[in-house]
VMD Tcl script that builds the backbone (N, CA, C; Angstrom):
set m [mol new atoms 330]
animate dup $m
set s [atomselect $m all]
$s set {name element resname resid chain x y z} {
  {N N MET 1 A -3.577 -13.970 1.384}
  {CA C MET 1 A -2.228 -13.986 0.710}
  {C C MET 1 A -1.284 -15.077 1.262}
  {N N SER 2 A -0.909 -15.999 0.249}
  {CA C SER 2 A -0.546 -17.682 1.932}
  {C C SER 2 A 0.655 -16.970 2.308}
  {N N GLU 3 A 1.022 -17.562 3.435}
  {CA C GLU 3 A 2.299 -17.125 4.579}
  {C C GLU 3 A 3.385 -16.674 3.470}
  {N N ASP 4 A 3.429 -18.214 2.489}
  {CA C ASP 4 A 5.242 -18.303 2.078}
  {C C ASP 4 A 4.976 -16.885 0.689}
  {N N ASN 5 A 3.798 -16.687 0.694}
  {CA C ASN 5 A 3.795 -15.348 -0.556}
  {C C ASN 5 A 4.857 -14.176 -0.448}
  {N N PRO 6 A 5.758 -13.849 -1.184}
  {CA C PRO 6 A 6.407 -12.428 -0.423}
  {C C PRO 6 A 6.593 -11.108 -0.270}
  {N N CYS 7 A 5.251 -11.143 -0.580}
  {CA C CYS 7 A 4.294 -9.333 -0.641}
  {C C CYS 7 A 4.445 -9.660 1.228}
  {N N LEU 8 A 4.395 -10.289 2.225}
  {CA C LEU 8 A 4.115 -10.124 3.138}
  {C C LEU 8 A 5.449 -9.584 4.174}
  {N N THR 9 A 6.715 -10.203 3.277}
  {CA C THR 9 A 7.797 -9.878 3.794}
  {C C THR 9 A 8.468 -8.448 3.477}
  {N N CYS 10 A 8.361 -8.241 1.821}
  {CA C CYS 10 A 8.847 -7.307 1.482}
  {C C CYS 10 A 8.549 -6.084 0.898}
  {N N GLY 11 A 7.093 -5.392 0.317}
  {CA C GLY 11 A 6.482 -3.755 1.138}
  {C C GLY 11 A 7.263 -3.285 -0.216}
  {N N ALA 12 A 8.743 -3.383 -0.979}
  {CA C ALA 12 A 9.583 -2.307 -1.235}
  {C C ALA 12 A 8.079 -1.951 -2.356}
  {N N CYS 13 A 7.394 -2.012 -2.953}
  {CA C CYS 13 A 6.340 -1.401 -4.192}
  {C C CYS 13 A 5.938 -0.230 -3.372}
  {N N CYS 14 A 5.179 -0.643 -2.095}
  {CA C CYS 14 A 4.616 0.059 -1.500}
  {C C CYS 14 A 5.573 1.499 -1.069}
  {N N ALA 15 A 6.832 1.577 -1.244}
  {CA C ALA 15 A 7.815 2.258 -0.844}
  {C C ALA 15 A 7.974 2.766 -2.410}
  {N N TYR 16 A 7.520 3.125 -3.128}
  {CA C TYR 16 A 8.483 2.984 -4.344}
  {C C TYR 16 A 7.748 4.114 -5.149}
  {N N PHE 17 A 6.588 3.545 -5.464}
  {CA C PHE 17 A 6.244 4.083 -6.729}
  {C C PHE 17 A 4.448 4.998 -6.182}
  {N N ARG 18 A 4.174 6.048 -7.176}
  {CA C ARG 18 A 2.975 6.718 -6.369}
  {C C ARG 18 A 1.884 6.192 -6.580}
  {N N VAL 19 A 1.203 6.549 -5.651}
  {CA C VAL 19 A -0.088 4.869 -6.209}
  {C C VAL 19 A -1.702 6.367 -6.384}
  {N N SER 20 A -1.802 5.989 -7.386}
  {CA C SER 20 A -2.393 7.172 -8.686}
  {C C SER 20 A -3.311 6.789 -8.495}
  {N N PHE 21 A -4.583 6.631 -8.688}
  {CA C PHE 21 A -6.216 6.115 -9.085}
  {C C PHE 21 A -6.973 6.936 -9.218}
  {N N TYR 22 A -8.740 7.379 -9.815}
  {CA C TYR 22 A -9.423 7.655 -10.273}
  {C C TYR 22 A -9.980 7.854 -9.007}
  {N N TRP 23 A -10.948 8.831 -8.610}
  {CA C TRP 23 A -11.223 9.849 -7.551}
  {C C TRP 23 A -12.709 8.675 -6.821}
  {N N GLY 24 A -13.175 8.132 -8.247}
  {CA C GLY 24 A -14.371 7.367 -7.431}
  {C C GLY 24 A -13.945 5.784 -6.872}
  {N N GLU 25 A -13.272 5.340 -6.983}
  {CA C GLU 25 A -12.534 4.174 -5.887}
  {C C GLU 25 A -12.677 5.006 -5.028}
  {N N SER 26 A -12.358 5.710 -4.091}
  {CA C SER 26 A -12.913 6.477 -3.085}
  {C C SER 26 A -13.908 6.134 -2.460}
  {N N ASN 27 A -14.087 5.977 -0.853}
  {CA C ASN 27 A -15.561 5.681 -0.234}
  {C C ASN 27 A -16.302 6.951 -0.401}
  {N N GLU 28 A -15.802 7.881 -0.479}
  {CA C GLU 28 A -16.466 8.911 -0.728}
  {C C GLU 28 A -17.073 8.922 -1.913}
  {N N ALA 29 A -16.456 8.335 -2.854}
  {CA C ALA 29 A -18.107 7.845 -4.703}
  {C C ALA 29 A -18.589 6.250 -3.715}
  {N N PRO 30 A -20.126 6.530 -4.493}
  {CA C PRO 30 A -20.919 5.214 -4.256}
  {C C PRO 30 A -19.945 4.570 -5.394}
  {N N GLY 31 A -20.369 3.652 -4.181}
  {CA C GLY 31 A -19.283 2.042 -4.338}
  {C C GLY 31 A -18.100 2.103 -4.122}
  {N N GLY 32 A -17.244 3.291 -3.445}
  {CA C GLY 32 A -16.132 2.825 -3.626}
  {C C GLY 32 A -15.504 2.644 -2.394}
  {N N ILE 33 A -14.252 2.656 -2.638}
  {CA C ILE 33 A -13.898 1.525 -1.285}
  {C C ILE 33 A -12.594 1.910 -0.127}
  {N N VAL 34 A -11.932 2.959 -1.177}
  {CA C VAL 34 A -10.546 3.452 -0.567}
  {C C VAL 34 A -11.095 4.665 0.145}
  {N N PRO 35 A -10.173 4.034 1.612}
  {CA C PRO 35 A -10.674 4.836 2.382}
  {C C PRO 35 A -10.249 6.886 2.067}
  {N N VAL 36 A -11.474 7.835 2.305}
  {CA C VAL 36 A -10.867 8.785 1.462}
  {C C VAL 36 A -9.494 9.784 2.941}
  {N N GLU 37 A -9.481 9.417 4.005}
  {CA C GLU 37 A -8.726 9.662 4.723}
  {C C GLU 37 A -7.115 9.318 4.248}
  {N N TYR 38 A -6.381 7.925 3.726}
  {CA C TYR 38 A -6.125 7.500 3.189}
  {C C TYR 38 A -4.955 8.645 1.956}
  {N N THR 39 A -5.238 8.702 1.209}
  {CA C THR 39 A -5.118 9.535 -0.355}
  {C C THR 39 A -5.703 11.330 -0.085}
  {N N GLU 40 A -4.508 12.085 -1.541}
  {CA C GLU 40 A -4.595 13.295 -0.968}
  {C C GLU 40 A -4.708 13.146 -2.690}
  {N N GLN 41 A -5.690 14.321 -3.125}
  {CA C GLN 41 A -5.318 14.965 -4.145}
  {C C GLN 41 A -5.044 15.049 -5.238}
  {N N ILE 42 A -4.751 14.868 -6.548}
  {CA C ILE 42 A -3.491 14.813 -7.466}
  {C C ILE 42 A -3.653 15.781 -7.950}
  {N N HIS 43 A -5.273 15.982 -9.116}
  {CA C HIS 43 A -6.299 17.006 -9.431}
  {C C HIS 43 A -7.672 16.369 -9.168}
  {N N GLN 44 A -8.149 16.900 -9.599}
  {CA C GLN 44 A -9.412 17.335 -10.451}
  {C C GLN 44 A -10.389 15.112 -9.996}
  {N N HIS 45 A -9.691 14.747 -10.958}
  {CA C HIS 45 A -10.672 13.283 -11.569}
  {C C HIS 45 A -9.227 12.320 -10.678}
  {N N LEU 46 A -7.839 12.575 -10.097}
  {CA C LEU 46 A -6.930 11.868 -9.544}
  {C C LEU 46 A -6.876 11.579 -8.251}
  {N N LEU 47 A -6.763 11.187 -6.910}
  {CA C LEU 47 A -6.565 10.273 -5.955}
  {C C LEU 47 A -4.894 9.754 -6.426}
  {N N CYS 48 A -4.147 9.911 -4.601}
  {CA C CYS 48 A -3.152 8.798 -4.763}
  {C C CYS 48 A -3.351 9.075 -3.537}
  {N N MET 49 A -2.663 6.932 -2.672}
  {CA C MET 49 A -2.877 7.235 -1.881}
  {C C MET 49 A -1.479 7.752 -0.992}
  {N N LYS 50 A -1.607 8.961 0.284}
  {CA C LYS 50 A -0.701 9.926 1.004}
  {C C LYS 50 A 1.076 9.447 0.931}
  {N N GLY 51 A 1.476 9.763 1.243}
  {CA C GLY 51 A 2.944 8.825 1.264}
  {C C GLY 51 A 3.295 8.731 0.004}
  {N N THR 52 A 2.722 8.647 -0.802}
  {CA C THR 52 A 3.037 7.883 -2.203}
  {C C THR 52 A 3.592 8.810 -3.483}
  {N N ASN 53 A 3.272 10.141 -2.656}
  {CA C ASN 53 A 3.722 11.545 -3.605}
  {C C ASN 53 A 4.639 12.237 -3.311}
  {N N ASN 54 A 5.470 11.478 -2.068}
  {CA C ASN 54 A 6.855 12.277 -1.399}
  {C C ASN 54 A 7.600 11.236 -2.343}
  {N N HIS 55 A 9.447 12.394 -1.767}
  {CA C HIS 55 A 10.012 11.725 -2.294}
  {C C HIS 55 A 10.828 11.170 -0.693}
  {N N PRO 56 A 11.925 10.185 -0.558}
  {CA C PRO 56 A 11.206 8.971 -1.065}
  {C C PRO 56 A 8.845 8.145 -0.566}
  {N N PRO 57 A 8.957 7.763 -1.422}
  {CA C PRO 57 A 7.870 7.437 -1.030}
  {C C PRO 57 A 6.930 6.501 -0.081}
  {N N ARG 58 A 6.059 6.575 0.823}
  {CA C ARG 58 A 6.282 5.256 1.983}
  {C C ARG 58 A 4.195 5.388 1.837}
  {N N CYS 59 A 3.364 4.394 1.185}
  {CA C CYS 59 A 2.480 4.670 1.807}
  {C C CYS 59 A 1.820 4.636 3.766}
  {N N ILE 60 A 1.245 5.337 3.546}
  {CA C ILE 60 A 0.743 5.637 4.952}
  {C C ILE 60 A -0.473 4.535 5.440}
  {N N ALA 61 A -0.663 3.237 4.651}
  {CA C ALA 61 A -1.595 1.839 4.998}
  {C C ALA 61 A -0.531 1.704 4.965}
  {N N LEU 62 A 0.585 1.174 4.755}
  {CA C LEU 62 A 2.208 0.342 5.139}
  {C C LEU 62 A 2.457 0.354 6.767}
  {N N ARG 63 A 2.186 -0.788 6.784}
  {CA C ARG 63 A 2.498 -1.338 8.150}
  {C C ARG 63 A 4.331 -2.091 8.726}
  {N N GLY 64 A 5.024 -2.261 8.974}
  {CA C GLY 64 A 6.197 -3.076 9.431}
  {C C GLY 64 A 7.244 -2.331 9.153}
  {N N GLU 65 A 8.174 -3.592 8.956}
  {CA C GLU 65 A 9.571 -2.799 8.231}
  {C C GLU 65 A 9.675 -3.631 7.249}
  {N N ILE 66 A 9.919 -3.413 6.151}
  {CA C ILE 66 A 10.535 -3.533 4.753}
  {C C ILE 66 A 11.477 -4.466 4.495}
  {N N GLY 67 A 11.424 -5.567 3.867}
  {CA C GLY 67 A 12.037 -6.591 3.344}
  {C C GLY 67 A 12.702 -7.294 4.771}
  {N N LYS 68 A 11.311 -7.177 5.919}
  {CA C LYS 68 A 10.920 -8.232 7.568}
  {C C LYS 68 A 9.621 -8.578 7.478}
  {N N GLN 69 A 8.692 -7.949 8.109}
  {CA C GLN 69 A 7.569 -8.326 7.881}
  {C C GLN 69 A 6.533 -6.391 7.693}
  {N N VAL 70 A 6.508 -7.004 6.709}
  {CA C VAL 70 A 4.561 -5.537 6.114}
  {C C VAL 70 A 3.234 -6.306 6.363}
  {N N SER 71 A 2.675 -5.059 5.856}
  {CA C SER 71 A 1.620 -5.480 5.610}
  {C C SER 71 A 0.713 -4.494 5.372}
  {N N CYS 72 A -0.607 -4.376 3.989}
  {CA C CYS 72 A -1.369 -3.007 4.190}
  {C C CYS 72 A -1.913 -3.398 5.569}
  {N N SER 73 A -3.020 -1.870 5.946}
  {CA C SER 73 A -3.183 -1.331 6.658}
  {C C SER 73 A -5.122 -2.170 5.965}
  {N N ILE 74 A -4.826 -0.897 5.263}
  {CA C ILE 74 A -6.269 -0.931 3.840}
  {C C ILE 74 A -6.463 -2.979 2.835}
  {N N TYR 75 A -5.529 -3.615 3.496}
  {CA C TYR 75 A -5.625 -4.900 2.461}
  {C C TYR 75 A -6.969 -4.833 1.512}
  {N N GLU 76 A -8.059 -4.813 2.139}
  {CA C GLU 76 A -9.582 -5.200 1.582}
  {C C GLU 76 A -10.084 -4.174 0.955}
  {N N GLN 77 A -9.373 -3.202 1.317}
  {CA C GLN 77 A -9.951 -1.473 0.470}
  {C C GLN 77 A -8.790 -0.949 -0.100}
  {N N ARG 78 A -7.779 -1.817 -0.377}
  {CA C ARG 78 A -7.240 -0.647 -0.763}
  {C C ARG 78 A -7.325 -0.833 -2.665}
  {N N PRO 79 A -6.085 0.250 -3.560}
  {CA C PRO 79 A -7.124 0.811 -4.760}
  {C C PRO 79 A -6.735 0.184 -5.929}
  {N N SER 80 A -6.857 -0.165 -6.759}
  {CA C SER 80 A -7.030 -1.118 -7.492}
  {C C SER 80 A -4.711 -1.427 -8.920}
  {N N PRO 81 A -3.993 0.222 -8.642}
  {CA C PRO 81 A -3.028 -0.140 -9.035}
  {C C PRO 81 A -2.768 -0.857 -7.600}
  {N N CYS 82 A -2.517 -1.717 -6.188}
  {CA C CYS 82 A -2.337 -1.598 -5.617}
  {C C CYS 82 A -3.071 -3.638 -5.543}
  {N N ARG 83 A -4.180 -3.888 -6.515}
  {CA C ARG 83 A -4.762 -4.765 -6.221}
  {C C ARG 83 A -4.153 -5.757 -8.033}
  {N N GLU 84 A -4.030 -4.686 -8.469}
  {CA C GLU 84 A -2.947 -5.693 -9.582}
  {C C GLU 84 A -1.361 -5.843 -9.809}
  {N N PHE 85 A -0.862 -5.215 -9.111}
  {CA C PHE 85 A 0.071 -5.210 -9.373}
  {C C PHE 85 A 0.894 -6.045 -8.117}
  {N N ASN 86 A 1.540 -7.296 -8.947}
  {CA C ASN 86 A 1.287 -8.843 -8.280}
  {C C ASN 86 A 2.789 -9.462 -8.465}
  {N N VAL 87 A 3.210 -10.244 -7.476}
  {CA C VAL 87 A 4.546 -11.311 -7.631}
  {C C VAL 87 A 4.369 -11.553 -9.230}
  {N N TYR 88 A 3.480 -12.149 -10.121}
  {CA C TYR 88 A 3.498 -12.537 -10.997}
  {C C TYR 88 A 2.161 -12.303 -11.411}
  {N N GLU 89 A 2.364 -12.399 -13.267}
  {CA C GLU 89 A 1.672 -11.800 -13.740}
  {C C GLU 89 A 0.827 -12.027 -14.567}
  {N N LEU 90 A -0.575 -12.603 -14.852}
  {CA C LEU 90 A -1.820 -12.973 -15.115}
  {C C LEU 90 A -1.715 -14.108 -15.871}
  {N N ASP 91 A -0.277 -14.512 -16.291}
  {CA C ASP 91 A 0.079 -14.742 -17.254}
  {C C ASP 91 A 0.752 -15.977 -16.595}
  {N N GLY 92 A 1.374 -16.106 -15.493}
  {CA C GLY 92 A 2.266 -16.744 -14.332}
  {C C GLY 92 A 3.692 -16.143 -14.781}
  {N N SER 93 A 3.634 -15.701 -15.424}
  {CA C SER 93 A 5.001 -15.000 -15.854}
  {C C SER 93 A 5.550 -14.609 -14.747}
  {N N PRO 94 A 6.486 -14.106 -13.685}
  {CA C PRO 94 A 7.240 -13.049 -12.965}
  {C C PRO 94 A 7.347 -11.468 -13.631}
  {N N ASN 95 A 6.690 -10.739 -12.443}
  {CA C ASN 95 A 6.355 -9.237 -12.956}
  {C C ASN 95 A 8.240 -8.789 -12.666}
  {N N GLY 96 A 8.848 -8.618 -14.045}
  {CA C GLY 96 A 10.017 -8.103 -13.445}
  {C C GLY 96 A 10.093 -6.535 -12.941}
  {N N ARG 97 A 8.889 -5.849 -12.482}
  {CA C ARG 97 A 9.267 -4.175 -12.078}
  {C C ARG 97 A 9.560 -5.570 -10.216}
  {N N CYS 98 A 8.755 -6.050 -9.698}
  {CA C CYS 98 A 8.948 -6.846 -8.440}
  {C C CYS 98 A 9.886 -7.569 -8.205}
  {N N PHE 99 A 10.417 -8.213 -8.661}
  {CA C PHE 99 A 11.667 -8.446 -8.976}
  {C C PHE 99 A 12.728 -7.788 -8.596}
  {N N LYS 100 A 13.261 -6.753 -9.252}
  {CA C LYS 100 A 13.929 -5.703 -10.000}
  {C C LYS 100 A 13.930 -4.728 -8.343}
  {N N LEU 101 A 12.203 -4.453 -8.096}
  {CA C LEU 101 A 12.345 -3.687 -6.876}
  {C C LEU 101 A 13.506 -4.743 -5.275}
  {N N ARG 102 A 13.321 -6.179 -5.771}
  {CA C ARG 102 A 13.329 -7.000 -5.033}
  {C C ARG 102 A 15.098 -7.574 -4.396}
  {N N GLY 103 A 15.767 -6.657 -5.820}
  {CA C GLY 103 A 16.745 -6.927 -6.172}
  {C C GLY 103 A 17.844 -8.602 -6.829}
  {N N LEU 104 A 16.258 -8.897 -6.905}
  {CA C LEU 104 A 16.188 -10.283 -7.787}
  {C C LEU 104 A 16.238 -9.962 -9.007}
  {N N VAL 105 A 16.344 -11.552 -9.661}
  {CA C VAL 105 A 16.589 -11.242 -11.185}
  {C C VAL 105 A 14.607 -13.064 -10.909}
  {N N PRO 106 A 14.325 -12.383 -11.563}
  {CA C PRO 106 A 13.050 -12.768 -12.818}
  {C C PRO 106 A 13.180 -14.114 -12.566}
  {N N PRO 107 A 12.833 -15.844 -11.852}
  {CA C PRO 107 A 12.984 -17.127 -12.437}
  {C C PRO 107 A 12.601 -17.137 -14.013}
  {N N ALA 108 A 13.981 -18.057 -14.665}
  {CA C ALA 108 A 12.709 -18.188 -16.108}
  {C C ALA 108 A 12.017 -18.823 -16.503}
  {N N THR 109 A 10.781 -18.605 -17.209}
  {CA C THR 109 A 9.825 -18.967 -17.633}
  {C C THR 109 A 9.720 -20.159 -19.419}
  {N N ILE 110 A 9.222 -20.831 -18.264}
  {CA C ILE 110 A 8.701 -22.461 -19.622}
  {C C ILE 110 A 7.652 -22.047 -20.244}
}
mol reanalyze $m
mol bondsrecalc $m
mol representation Tube
mol addrep $m
């Protein structure tokens, strides 16, 4: 991530959503990478990041102060929902959920 990436200061998504994913992403499964000690079981086939199943949610891997400076302590090992949630969609359009969480209006797309 570049230094101008809002994900380095925001962190709102890490303190808003339950981050749930297939158990096979945990490092207890062959090829899994998410540290199992950072997860909790939802049901037989589904895990979530600890802290995100609480109210209010806050991912256990989130470090820092939301809106000031944040980072993910397991960035290279984060689960697929975290890898897929970006400021912009794959087609370059703004991710409306991200902008809404930050209290912003998405920029107009051309």
